[in-house]
N, C-alpha and C positions, 0 to 999 in steps of 0.2 A: 786486708790491711785495715787497721783501725784508724778511725778519724782522729786527728789531733784534737785535744780537749778544747782549744781555743776556736776551732772550726765547728764545734758542735752547736746545736740549736738550744737556746735557753727556753724557759717557759714563755717568756714574752715573744720570742721568735715564733714558737709553735702557735701561740694565740693569734698572732698576726696572720700567719699562714691559714689557720682555720677560718678566721673571720673573712679573709679574702676569698676562700672557697665557698663559704655560705652565701655571701652577698654577690649575687650575679644579676644579670638583666632580668631574671625571673620576677624580681620584685616589681619591675616596671610593668609587666604584663599580667602576672598571676593575681595581683591584688584586685584588679578590675574584674576579673573572672569570678573571684571569690565574692566580691560585692554582688555580682549577679546571682550567686547562690543564696546569700544570707543577708544582703543589705548592709546596714551600718553596724551590725554585730560582727563585722569582719575583724575588728580589733580583738574581740574575745576569741574568735576563731583562730587568729594567729597565735595567741597565748596557748590555747588548747593544742594547736599543732606543735608548738614548742615542747610542751609537756609530753605529748605522744612521741616526739622525736627523741627526747632525752630518755624516756622509759624504754623505747625501742633500742637505744644504744647501750643499755646497761649490760647485756651480754658481751658486747665489745669491750666495755670497761672492765668487766670481770677478767677477760683474757689479757687485755693490755696492762692491767694492774697486777697480774700474777707473774709474768715474765716478760723480758725484753725480746720480742720476736723480730729479729733483724731484717726479715723480709716482709714486714708488715702483715697484711691480711693473707698474702700467699703462704707465708710460714705458719701463720696461725692455723689455716685450713690444712696444710700439709701435716703438721704435728698432731692435730686433734681430730681431723676427719679423713685423713689418708692421702696417699700420693696421687691417686687418680683424680680425686676431687680438686686437689691443688692444681693439677695440670689443666683441667677444664677451666678453672678460675683464671689461670694465666693467659690462656688463648683468648678468652673473652676480654680480658684486660687489654690485650694487644689491639683488638678491634676498637676499643674505646679511645685508643690513641689517635684515631682519625678525627676525633673532636678537636684536636689541635688546629687543624686547618679550618674547621667550622667556626671556632671562636675568633680566629684571625680574620676571616672574611667578614664576620659580623662587625669586628672593630673597624675594618676598612670602610664598611658602609656608613657607620657613624662619622668617621673622619671625613669622608667625602661630602657628607651633608653640611659639614662646617667649612671645608676647604675643597670645593669642587675642582675637577680638572686634573688632580694628581692620579697617576696610574695606580689602580687598585693592587696589582701584583707587586708593585714597588713598595707600597705601604706594608703589605703582608710580609714581604721578605725582610724589610727593615725590622719590623716588630719581632718576628721569630728569631732573627739573627741576634738582636740585642738580648732577648730573654734567654735563649739557649747559651749565648756568650756568658751571661751572668752565672748560669748553672755550671758552665765549664770552669769558671773561676772558683767554684765551691758553693755548697748549699748555703753557707753563711752569707755570701754575697747576694744570693738570690733572696734570702730572708730580709736583708737590709733593703733591697729594692721593694720587697713586699710591704715593709713598714712605711716607706714613702708613698707607695700607691694607695695604701689604706688610709693614710692621713688625708690625701686629696679627696678620696672617696667619702671620708667622714665629713669634710667640708661641704660637699655637694648634698649629702643627706641632711646635714644640719641646716642648710639653707632652705630646704623644703619644709622641714619641721618648724623652724623659727618663724619663717614668713607665713606659714599656713595656719598655725594654731589660732591666731587671732581672727581668722576668717571662717572658723567652724560655726555652722548655723546653730542657733539656740534650741531648735527642736530636734537635736541629734537623737535623743533617746526615745522620742515620741513619734517620729515620722521615719519609717523605713528600717527600724531596728528589728532584727529577726524576721526580715521580710519573707524569707523562704521557709519559715517554720523550723521545727526541730530537725526535720530531714535535711533541709538546706544548710543548716548550721553544721550538722555532722559531715555532710559532703564537703563543705568549705574547709572544715578543720582537717580532714584527711587529705584533701587536695593541696592545702598549704604546707603539708609536711615536706613536699618536694622543694618548697622555697626555704624551709627551715633546716633541711638536712645538709649533709656534706662534711660536718666537722669530724665524723667518725673516720674519715679517710686520712686524717692526720696521723693515724697509727702507722701508715706506710713510711713515715719519717722516723720510725723507732730507732733505726741504726744510726741516724744522724742527730739524735737528741742526747742532751747531757744526762737527763734523769727520766727516761721514758715511762717507767712504771708508775711514777708519781705525777709527772707533768701532763702526760697525754690524757689520762682520765679526767684530770682537772680541766684541761683545755676543752675537751669535748663538751663537758657540762657548761662551763663558763661562757665559752664563745657562743654556743647555741642559745643559752638563756639571754645573754646581753643583746645579741642580734635580733632575737624574736621580740624582745621588748621594744627595740627601736622600730622594728617592722610594725608592731601594734600601734605605735604613735603615728607612724607614717600612714597606716591604713585609716586611722581616725581622721586625719587630715583629708586623705583621698576620698573618703565616704562622706565627709561632713561639710566641705566648702561649697558643694553644689548638690542639687536634688539627686537622689539615688539613681533615677532613670537616666541621668546625664553621664554618670560615671560607671555604671554597671557595664562590665565586659569591655571597658575602655582602658588604655594604658595610663600610667600615672601622669603622663604629659598633659592629659586633658584637664585634670584638676590643677596641675602646676600652672597652666596658662591663665587660670582664673585669678591668681594672686601674685605671681612673680613678675618683676620687671623683665623686659625682653632679654637683657644681657645675662641676668641671673638664670632666667629660664633656659637660655642656650647652654649655659654652663652646667645646669642640672641635667638636662636631657642628654646632651652630647658628652660632657665631661664625666658626669656620674655614670652613665651607661658604659662609656669607653673604659673608665678605670675599673668598673665592676668586671668587665671582660678581661682586662689585663691581670687583675688579681687572681681570677679563676684560672686563667691560662698559665700564669706563673706557678700556681699551686700544682696544677695537673702535670706540668712538665717534670717537676721534682717528684711528685707522688708516684709517677709511673716507673721511675728509675729503679727504686729499691726492690720491689717485688721481682722485676725482670732481672736485676743483678743477681739475686739469690737463685732464681730459676735457671740462669745460665750456669751457675756453679753446680747446680744439681743435674744439669744435662738436658733440660727441656729445650734449650736453645744453645747455639754454639758457645762453648766455654770461653773462646777468645774474646767474646763481647764483654766479658766481665772484668777485663783489665782496667785498672784505675790509674789516673794521672798521679805520679808520685808527689808533685808539688802541691796540687790543690785537692787531691783525694776524690776527684770527680770521675765518673764512669764515662770517659769521653767517647768510646765506641757506641755505647748505648744511646748517649745524647745525640751523637751524629745520626744514628739510625732514625730516631724520632724526629730529628730536625728534617731529614729527608722525607719522612712520612708526612710532616706538616707542610713542607714547601713544594714538593714535586706535584701533588695534585693541584695546587694553586697555580703553579707556573704553566701546567699543560691544560688548565681550564676544566679539570675533572670535578664534577659536583658530587661530593661525598656526604652531603648533609643527611641523606636518608640512612646511609650505612652508619654514620656517626651517632645518629639518634636511635639506632636499632639495638642499643645495649641497655637502654633505660630499664626495661622490664627485667632483663637478666640481672642487672646490678641490684634491683629491688629484691629479687629472689636470693641473691647472695647475702643480703641482710639476714634472711632466714637461715642460710647455711652457717653464717657466723654464730647465730643463736644456737643452732644445733651443735656446733663445735664447742661452744661454751659449756654445754651439758656434759661434755666428755672430760672436763677438767679433773673431776675426782678420780677418774679412771686412768687418764693418760699422764697427768702431772700431779699425783696425790700429795707429794711433799710440798711442792711449790704452792699449790692451791691451799693447802692447810696453813701456810704461813702468809698468805696474801692478805693485804689490808682490806680487801673486798670480800673476804671469805663469808659465805653463808652456808647453812646446812643444805643437804641434797634436795629436800622438799622445796625450799625457797628458790634454790637454783633452777630446778626444773620448772617451777611455776613461772618464774620470770622469763625463762628462755622460751617456754611454750607461748606465753603472752606476746613476746617479741616476734615469734614466728607467725602468730595470728595477725599481728599488725602488718607484717610484710605481705601476707596473703591478701589482706584487705587492700593494701596499697596496689598490689598487682591487679586486683579486680577493678579498682578505679582507673588504672592505666589501660586496661583492656577495653574499658568503656570509652575512654577519651583519646586513645591512640589510633592512628590510621591503620587500615588493614595491611598496607604495604610495610609499615614498620613492625607490626605484629609478625608478619611473615619473615621479616628481616631478623627479628629476635630468635625465631625458631630456627632459621637457617644458620645463624651464628652459633647457636647452642649445639646443633647437630654437628657442625664442622668442628667445634671445640672438643666435643666428646670423641669423635672419630680420631682426630689427631692425637688427643691425649692417650687413647687406647693404643695407637700405633707406636707412639714414642715411649710409652710407659716402661717397656722392658729395658731400655738403655739408660733409665734415670736412676740415680742413687741419691736419696735425700741425705744431706749433710746436717749435722746438728745446727739448728737455726734459731736457738733461743738461749738466753743467758738468765741467770737468776738476778732479779731486781735490777738496780741501776749498775753503772760501771764501777 
């Protein structure tokens, strides 16, 4: 069933969704770690990370600008890299849904630091009920909520920048700049791609977008570029208001405490972090629906789950399923943080899979690729996709160095499980046409 035009996401809605996904609590912690790698050149490292992220997303832009894949990355992989690879992606995606409970518990921790004594499970239940309720009323309502959340988040970030710029020490470029040498700078730049990334997942909203083949590529580039520039300014403040050794490997709250009045400091640390979690959580709830919806129609999951609400166009059974996945572990006290974090390496590998899929455009979708606004010749296409795959491999290497052995084993276990289930279910799956030419 097609979405009503008025319920579809505009370019502004998609931009807000993408910004909310990129800006997470990672900025609060990763900046200090990057300062430990490279000192006060962390601002340049952020810009470099943004460029790497945008270049790495170009294969995704090639695909998204060629056709409207209504199941997002699932449909892209299915059409361009085959049914089995799509099944593996789907089951990995289902494991990532466990992050819903992780984000909610983190929000509760911040909330309790502001208002102690409230039952954590109650906070989590209220937050998830409200957010899932908004998605039940339609993706447009969820996008409107995202706009409000991003506005509050912007105020928190602006307070940090405006109040902090005047406290940057005059010896910024002469004391602690490139503290870790060229090696430290490169490591910081690669590490910060995890803070700069996330916009590419807006492609999973393709079927809910008014003009996906034009708006989504624009949003990926614009949202990443703007957020990274903001991050670079924040990093300049973080590294510049105190000596490097005092802020290296420390959260942003350490530098904020040096120049913020207590009330504003509380708003920045608690309100900023809490709203960053909410925007990421809101994005992920919606993002996961569309690939699963298409996968149900293909037969990877029970087809009855794909039923949509006639009034709001929302996939209420799928939303209910993920609502239970998010709330039940919290209510019974099950800690799923390790499992939820154990898809990070796998989703970095999937970036490489998307790049490989983009290389198949001339063969699998020759007519649409030839008419694409992003068309390049085969040589340039292969070069860009191979470069993107190399970046994904480099990112995996960084994760292997910095990730715990438990989570590495978790990634391997989830990958093996996903491959086995995909091979078992594959025979009863029939891929339906899952892309349309250009916009609606």
